[in-house]
C-alpha atoms as one frame of an Amber mdcrd trajectory, in Angstrom:
protein
  71.582 139.290  62.392  73.719 141.873  64.167  72.217 143.792  67.056  73.013
 145.911  70.104  72.703 144.695  73.698  72.401 147.806  75.933  72.881 148.145
  79.681  72.400 151.394  81.548  74.153 152.027  84.889  74.338 155.069  87.146
  75.252 156.358  90.571  74.709 159.783  92.125  77.475 162.070  93.318  76.163
 161.535  96.833  74.819 158.006  97.283  72.750 159.227 100.231  70.848 161.569
  97.892  70.022 159.638  94.690  67.360 162.203  93.883  70.097 164.774  93.334
  71.509 162.790  90.382  71.600 165.192  87.427  72.725 162.916  84.590  70.371
 161.036  82.269  70.490 158.053  79.959  68.044 156.562  77.478  67.875 154.033
  74.678  65.532 152.681  72.031  66.722 149.137  71.294  64.478 148.526  68.312
  65.684 151.624  66.476  69.254 151.447  67.859  69.298 154.928  69.399  71.250
 155.689  72.557  71.991 158.862  74.524  73.479 160.201  77.749  73.487 163.732
  79.148  75.046 165.509  82.105  73.082 168.400  83.575  75.135 171.358  84.780
  75.171 171.245  88.582  74.609 174.962  89.065  71.769 175.173  86.522  68.049
 175.353  87.296  66.195 172.021  86.738  69.372 170.523  85.282  68.333 166.897
  85.629  65.017 167.608  83.891  66.817 169.216  80.966  69.266 166.306  80.727
  66.334 163.894  80.643  64.523 165.987  78.017  67.555 165.857  75.723  68.036
 162.080  75.858  64.320 161.390  75.487  64.092 163.664  72.448  67.078 161.922
  70.869  65.753 158.374  71.217  62.302 159.498  70.056  63.283 161.633  67.049
  67.035 162.050  66.469  68.608 164.123  63.701  69.275 162.302  60.401  72.138
 159.788  60.765  74.245 161.662  58.204  73.638 165.070  59.817  76.590 167.438
  59.698  77.434 169.910  62.465  74.946 172.506  61.188  72.087 170.002  60.936
  72.889 168.648  64.400  72.858 172.186  65.778  69.428 172.798  64.247  68.141
 169.591  65.844  68.802 170.957  69.349  66.129 173.579  68.668  63.468 170.851
  69.001  64.048 170.015  72.691  64.757 173.698  73.422  61.460 174.741  71.874
  59.473 172.072  73.725  61.138 173.123  76.983  60.253 176.762  76.367  56.657
 175.940  75.428  56.277 173.949  78.633  57.834 176.725  80.716  55.543 179.340
  79.195  52.563 177.182  80.117  53.502 176.964  83.801  55.007 180.229  84.983
  57.013 179.901  88.235  55.559 182.017  91.017  58.598 182.685  93.208  60.939
 185.467  92.149  64.064 183.330  92.306  62.385 180.641  90.179  61.424 183.269
  87.614  65.011 184.529  87.419  66.350 180.982  87.135  63.851 180.148  84.391
  65.005 183.170  82.413  68.637 182.063  82.695  67.591 178.567  81.654  69.318
 175.246  82.105  72.337 173.575  80.506  73.678 170.073  79.872  76.433 168.221
  78.069  75.034 165.695  75.577  76.022 162.653  73.525  73.785 160.684  71.187
  74.604 157.696  68.966  72.583 155.670  66.480  73.372 152.501  64.533  72.210
 151.159  61.173  73.024 147.999  59.264  75.500 147.885  56.393  76.989 145.180
  54.191  80.030 144.995  56.472  78.120 145.006  59.771  76.909 148.207  61.393
  77.494 151.902  60.771  77.284 154.263  63.733  76.832 158.028  63.854  77.251
 160.222  66.916  76.724 163.858  67.878  78.065 165.577  70.986  78.249 168.860
  72.820  80.574 169.008  75.790  82.330 166.239  77.674  80.042 163.207  77.625
  82.042 160.663  75.632  81.734 157.627  73.383  84.494 155.022  73.582  84.712
 152.292  70.927  86.595 149.153  71.988  87.574 146.258  69.729  89.695 143.278
  70.805  90.346 145.043  74.123  91.825 148.071  72.355  90.364 151.573  72.300
  89.979 152.362  68.594  87.942 155.580  68.846  87.071 158.182  71.467  84.626
 161.007  70.791  84.490 163.964  71.238  87.435 163.869  73.696  90.339 161.436
  73.356  92.820 162.790  75.921  92.005 162.824  79.670  93.970 166.086  79.941
  91.340 167.798  77.769  88.631 167.633  80.440  88.060 170.965  82.129  85.653
 172.704  84.452  83.834 174.692  81.751  82.664 172.273  79.043  80.398 173.343
  76.213  76.735 172.873  77.168  73.395 172.739  75.369  71.099 175.555  76.628
  67.344 175.434  77.043  67.066 178.845  75.360  66.622 178.360  71.615  67.974
 181.850  70.923  71.263 180.859  72.611  71.920 177.830  70.413  73.877 179.878
  67.875  76.648 180.110  70.476  77.210 176.389  69.909  78.201 176.870  66.287
  81.563 175.146  65.797  81.076 173.400  69.164  78.653 170.691  68.019  80.706
 167.640  67.022  79.706 164.767  64.738  81.493 161.569  63.775  80.801 158.079
  62.432  82.388 154.666  62.100  81.821 150.958  61.555  81.049 148.254  64.095
  81.277 144.462  64.004  80.171 141.727  66.423  82.326 141.680  69.526  82.759
 145.456  69.616  81.961 147.383  72.774  80.704 150.975  72.964  80.704 152.958
  76.183  78.665 156.170  76.371  79.515 157.882  79.631  79.443 161.132  81.536
  82.656 163.036  82.095  84.057 161.628  85.364  83.938 158.050  84.101  85.087
 159.008  80.607  88.159 160.735  82.026  89.035 157.698  84.146  88.572 155.231
  81.270  90.677 157.293  78.874  93.463 157.460  81.454  93.293 153.671  81.896
  92.960 152.867  78.183  96.723 152.357  77.580  96.582 149.391  79.983  94.196
 147.666  77.590  92.453 144.493  78.676  92.105 144.934  82.482  89.925 148.024
  82.392  87.699 146.777  79.560  87.311 143.380  81.256  86.187 145.161  84.413
  83.586 147.143  82.482  82.336 144.059  80.631  81.950 142.157  83.903  79.416
 144.597  85.399  76.219 142.602  85.876  73.754 145.122  87.287  73.546 148.580
  88.836  74.617 147.274  92.237  77.823 145.994  90.625  78.355 149.395  89.036
  77.836 151.215  92.326  80.413 148.963  94.009  82.926 149.687  91.234  82.453
 153.453  91.445  82.593 153.306  95.238  85.941 151.495  95.040  87.353 153.977
  92.496  86.301 156.871  94.721  88.013 155.341  97.750  91.188 154.991  95.676
  90.897 158.608  94.450  90.913 157.206  90.917  87.761 159.012  89.812  86.341
 162.436  90.574  83.335 162.690  92.894  80.513 163.407  90.482  77.324 161.897
  89.110  78.331 158.926  86.961  76.419 157.353  84.079  77.401 154.509  81.759
  75.426 153.230  78.785  77.237 150.041  77.737  76.518 148.733  74.233  77.678
 145.270  73.171  77.540 144.493  69.460  76.227 140.930  69.208  75.257 138.459
  66.523  71.584 138.649  67.419  69.714 141.381  69.293  68.663 140.190  72.750
  68.009 143.363  74.432  65.426 144.785  76.677  62.397 146.843  75.983  61.851
 148.945  72.946  62.486 152.176  74.810  63.965 152.773  78.222  65.044 155.738
  80.300  66.547 155.996  83.742  64.225 157.509  86.305  65.212 160.384  88.548
  63.791 158.649  91.620  65.615 155.550  92.844  68.662 153.635  91.592  67.734
 150.882  89.224  64.150 151.969  88.588  62.938 152.574  85.042  60.077 154.536
  83.638
């Protein structure tokens, strides 16, 4: 039986302030659902919105064959739950009230897998610059939604908390799909790491071997620390959800999300 072995790694922009990490990652191994999000740094409660998006995806994603319009409609679910929660607990300070009105924003990527006669079929949706990289035989065979490191900018498309603002994302929600076989590797990552990996992809094996060799979050932190010292990666929150396609599923708990408290803790 073919399955997915997931590993979730992260490090904050400032290692001295892990609580300021504003990315999020989550997975449901049993149902083969995986997601990462990157909260906009200047937005109010950005890390909470990023976490809401990934949790909603692994709990109740859009249909696997959803087109761009159906994927856009799905974002109304987390937006509506966010708004309902906000209406039930009105902020008391004037600057909190203004920030709540403006809302929060995050880039998002979700992927799900299902079995087929040839192996696995995967479907992904994205808004913004969180990326999925599909590696086979140490070659990058797909990158979504961005495939060129030069395409990363400072104003990516973002999912808003305001349901009435979702229409602005029309033609900006991306969907794609593909096939997977045992031995494949999928990397779901936030923008700083995605940009670095796409730039290194032409080198082939060395970069993918380095990613495969990460054992735990401490290993990941050491790698990111080294890349920062070498000015090879931008200083930003970094999240990696590594998915290995294996002959038999060995992985983890049914559902897992990264906490916003301390590195390596789960909730």
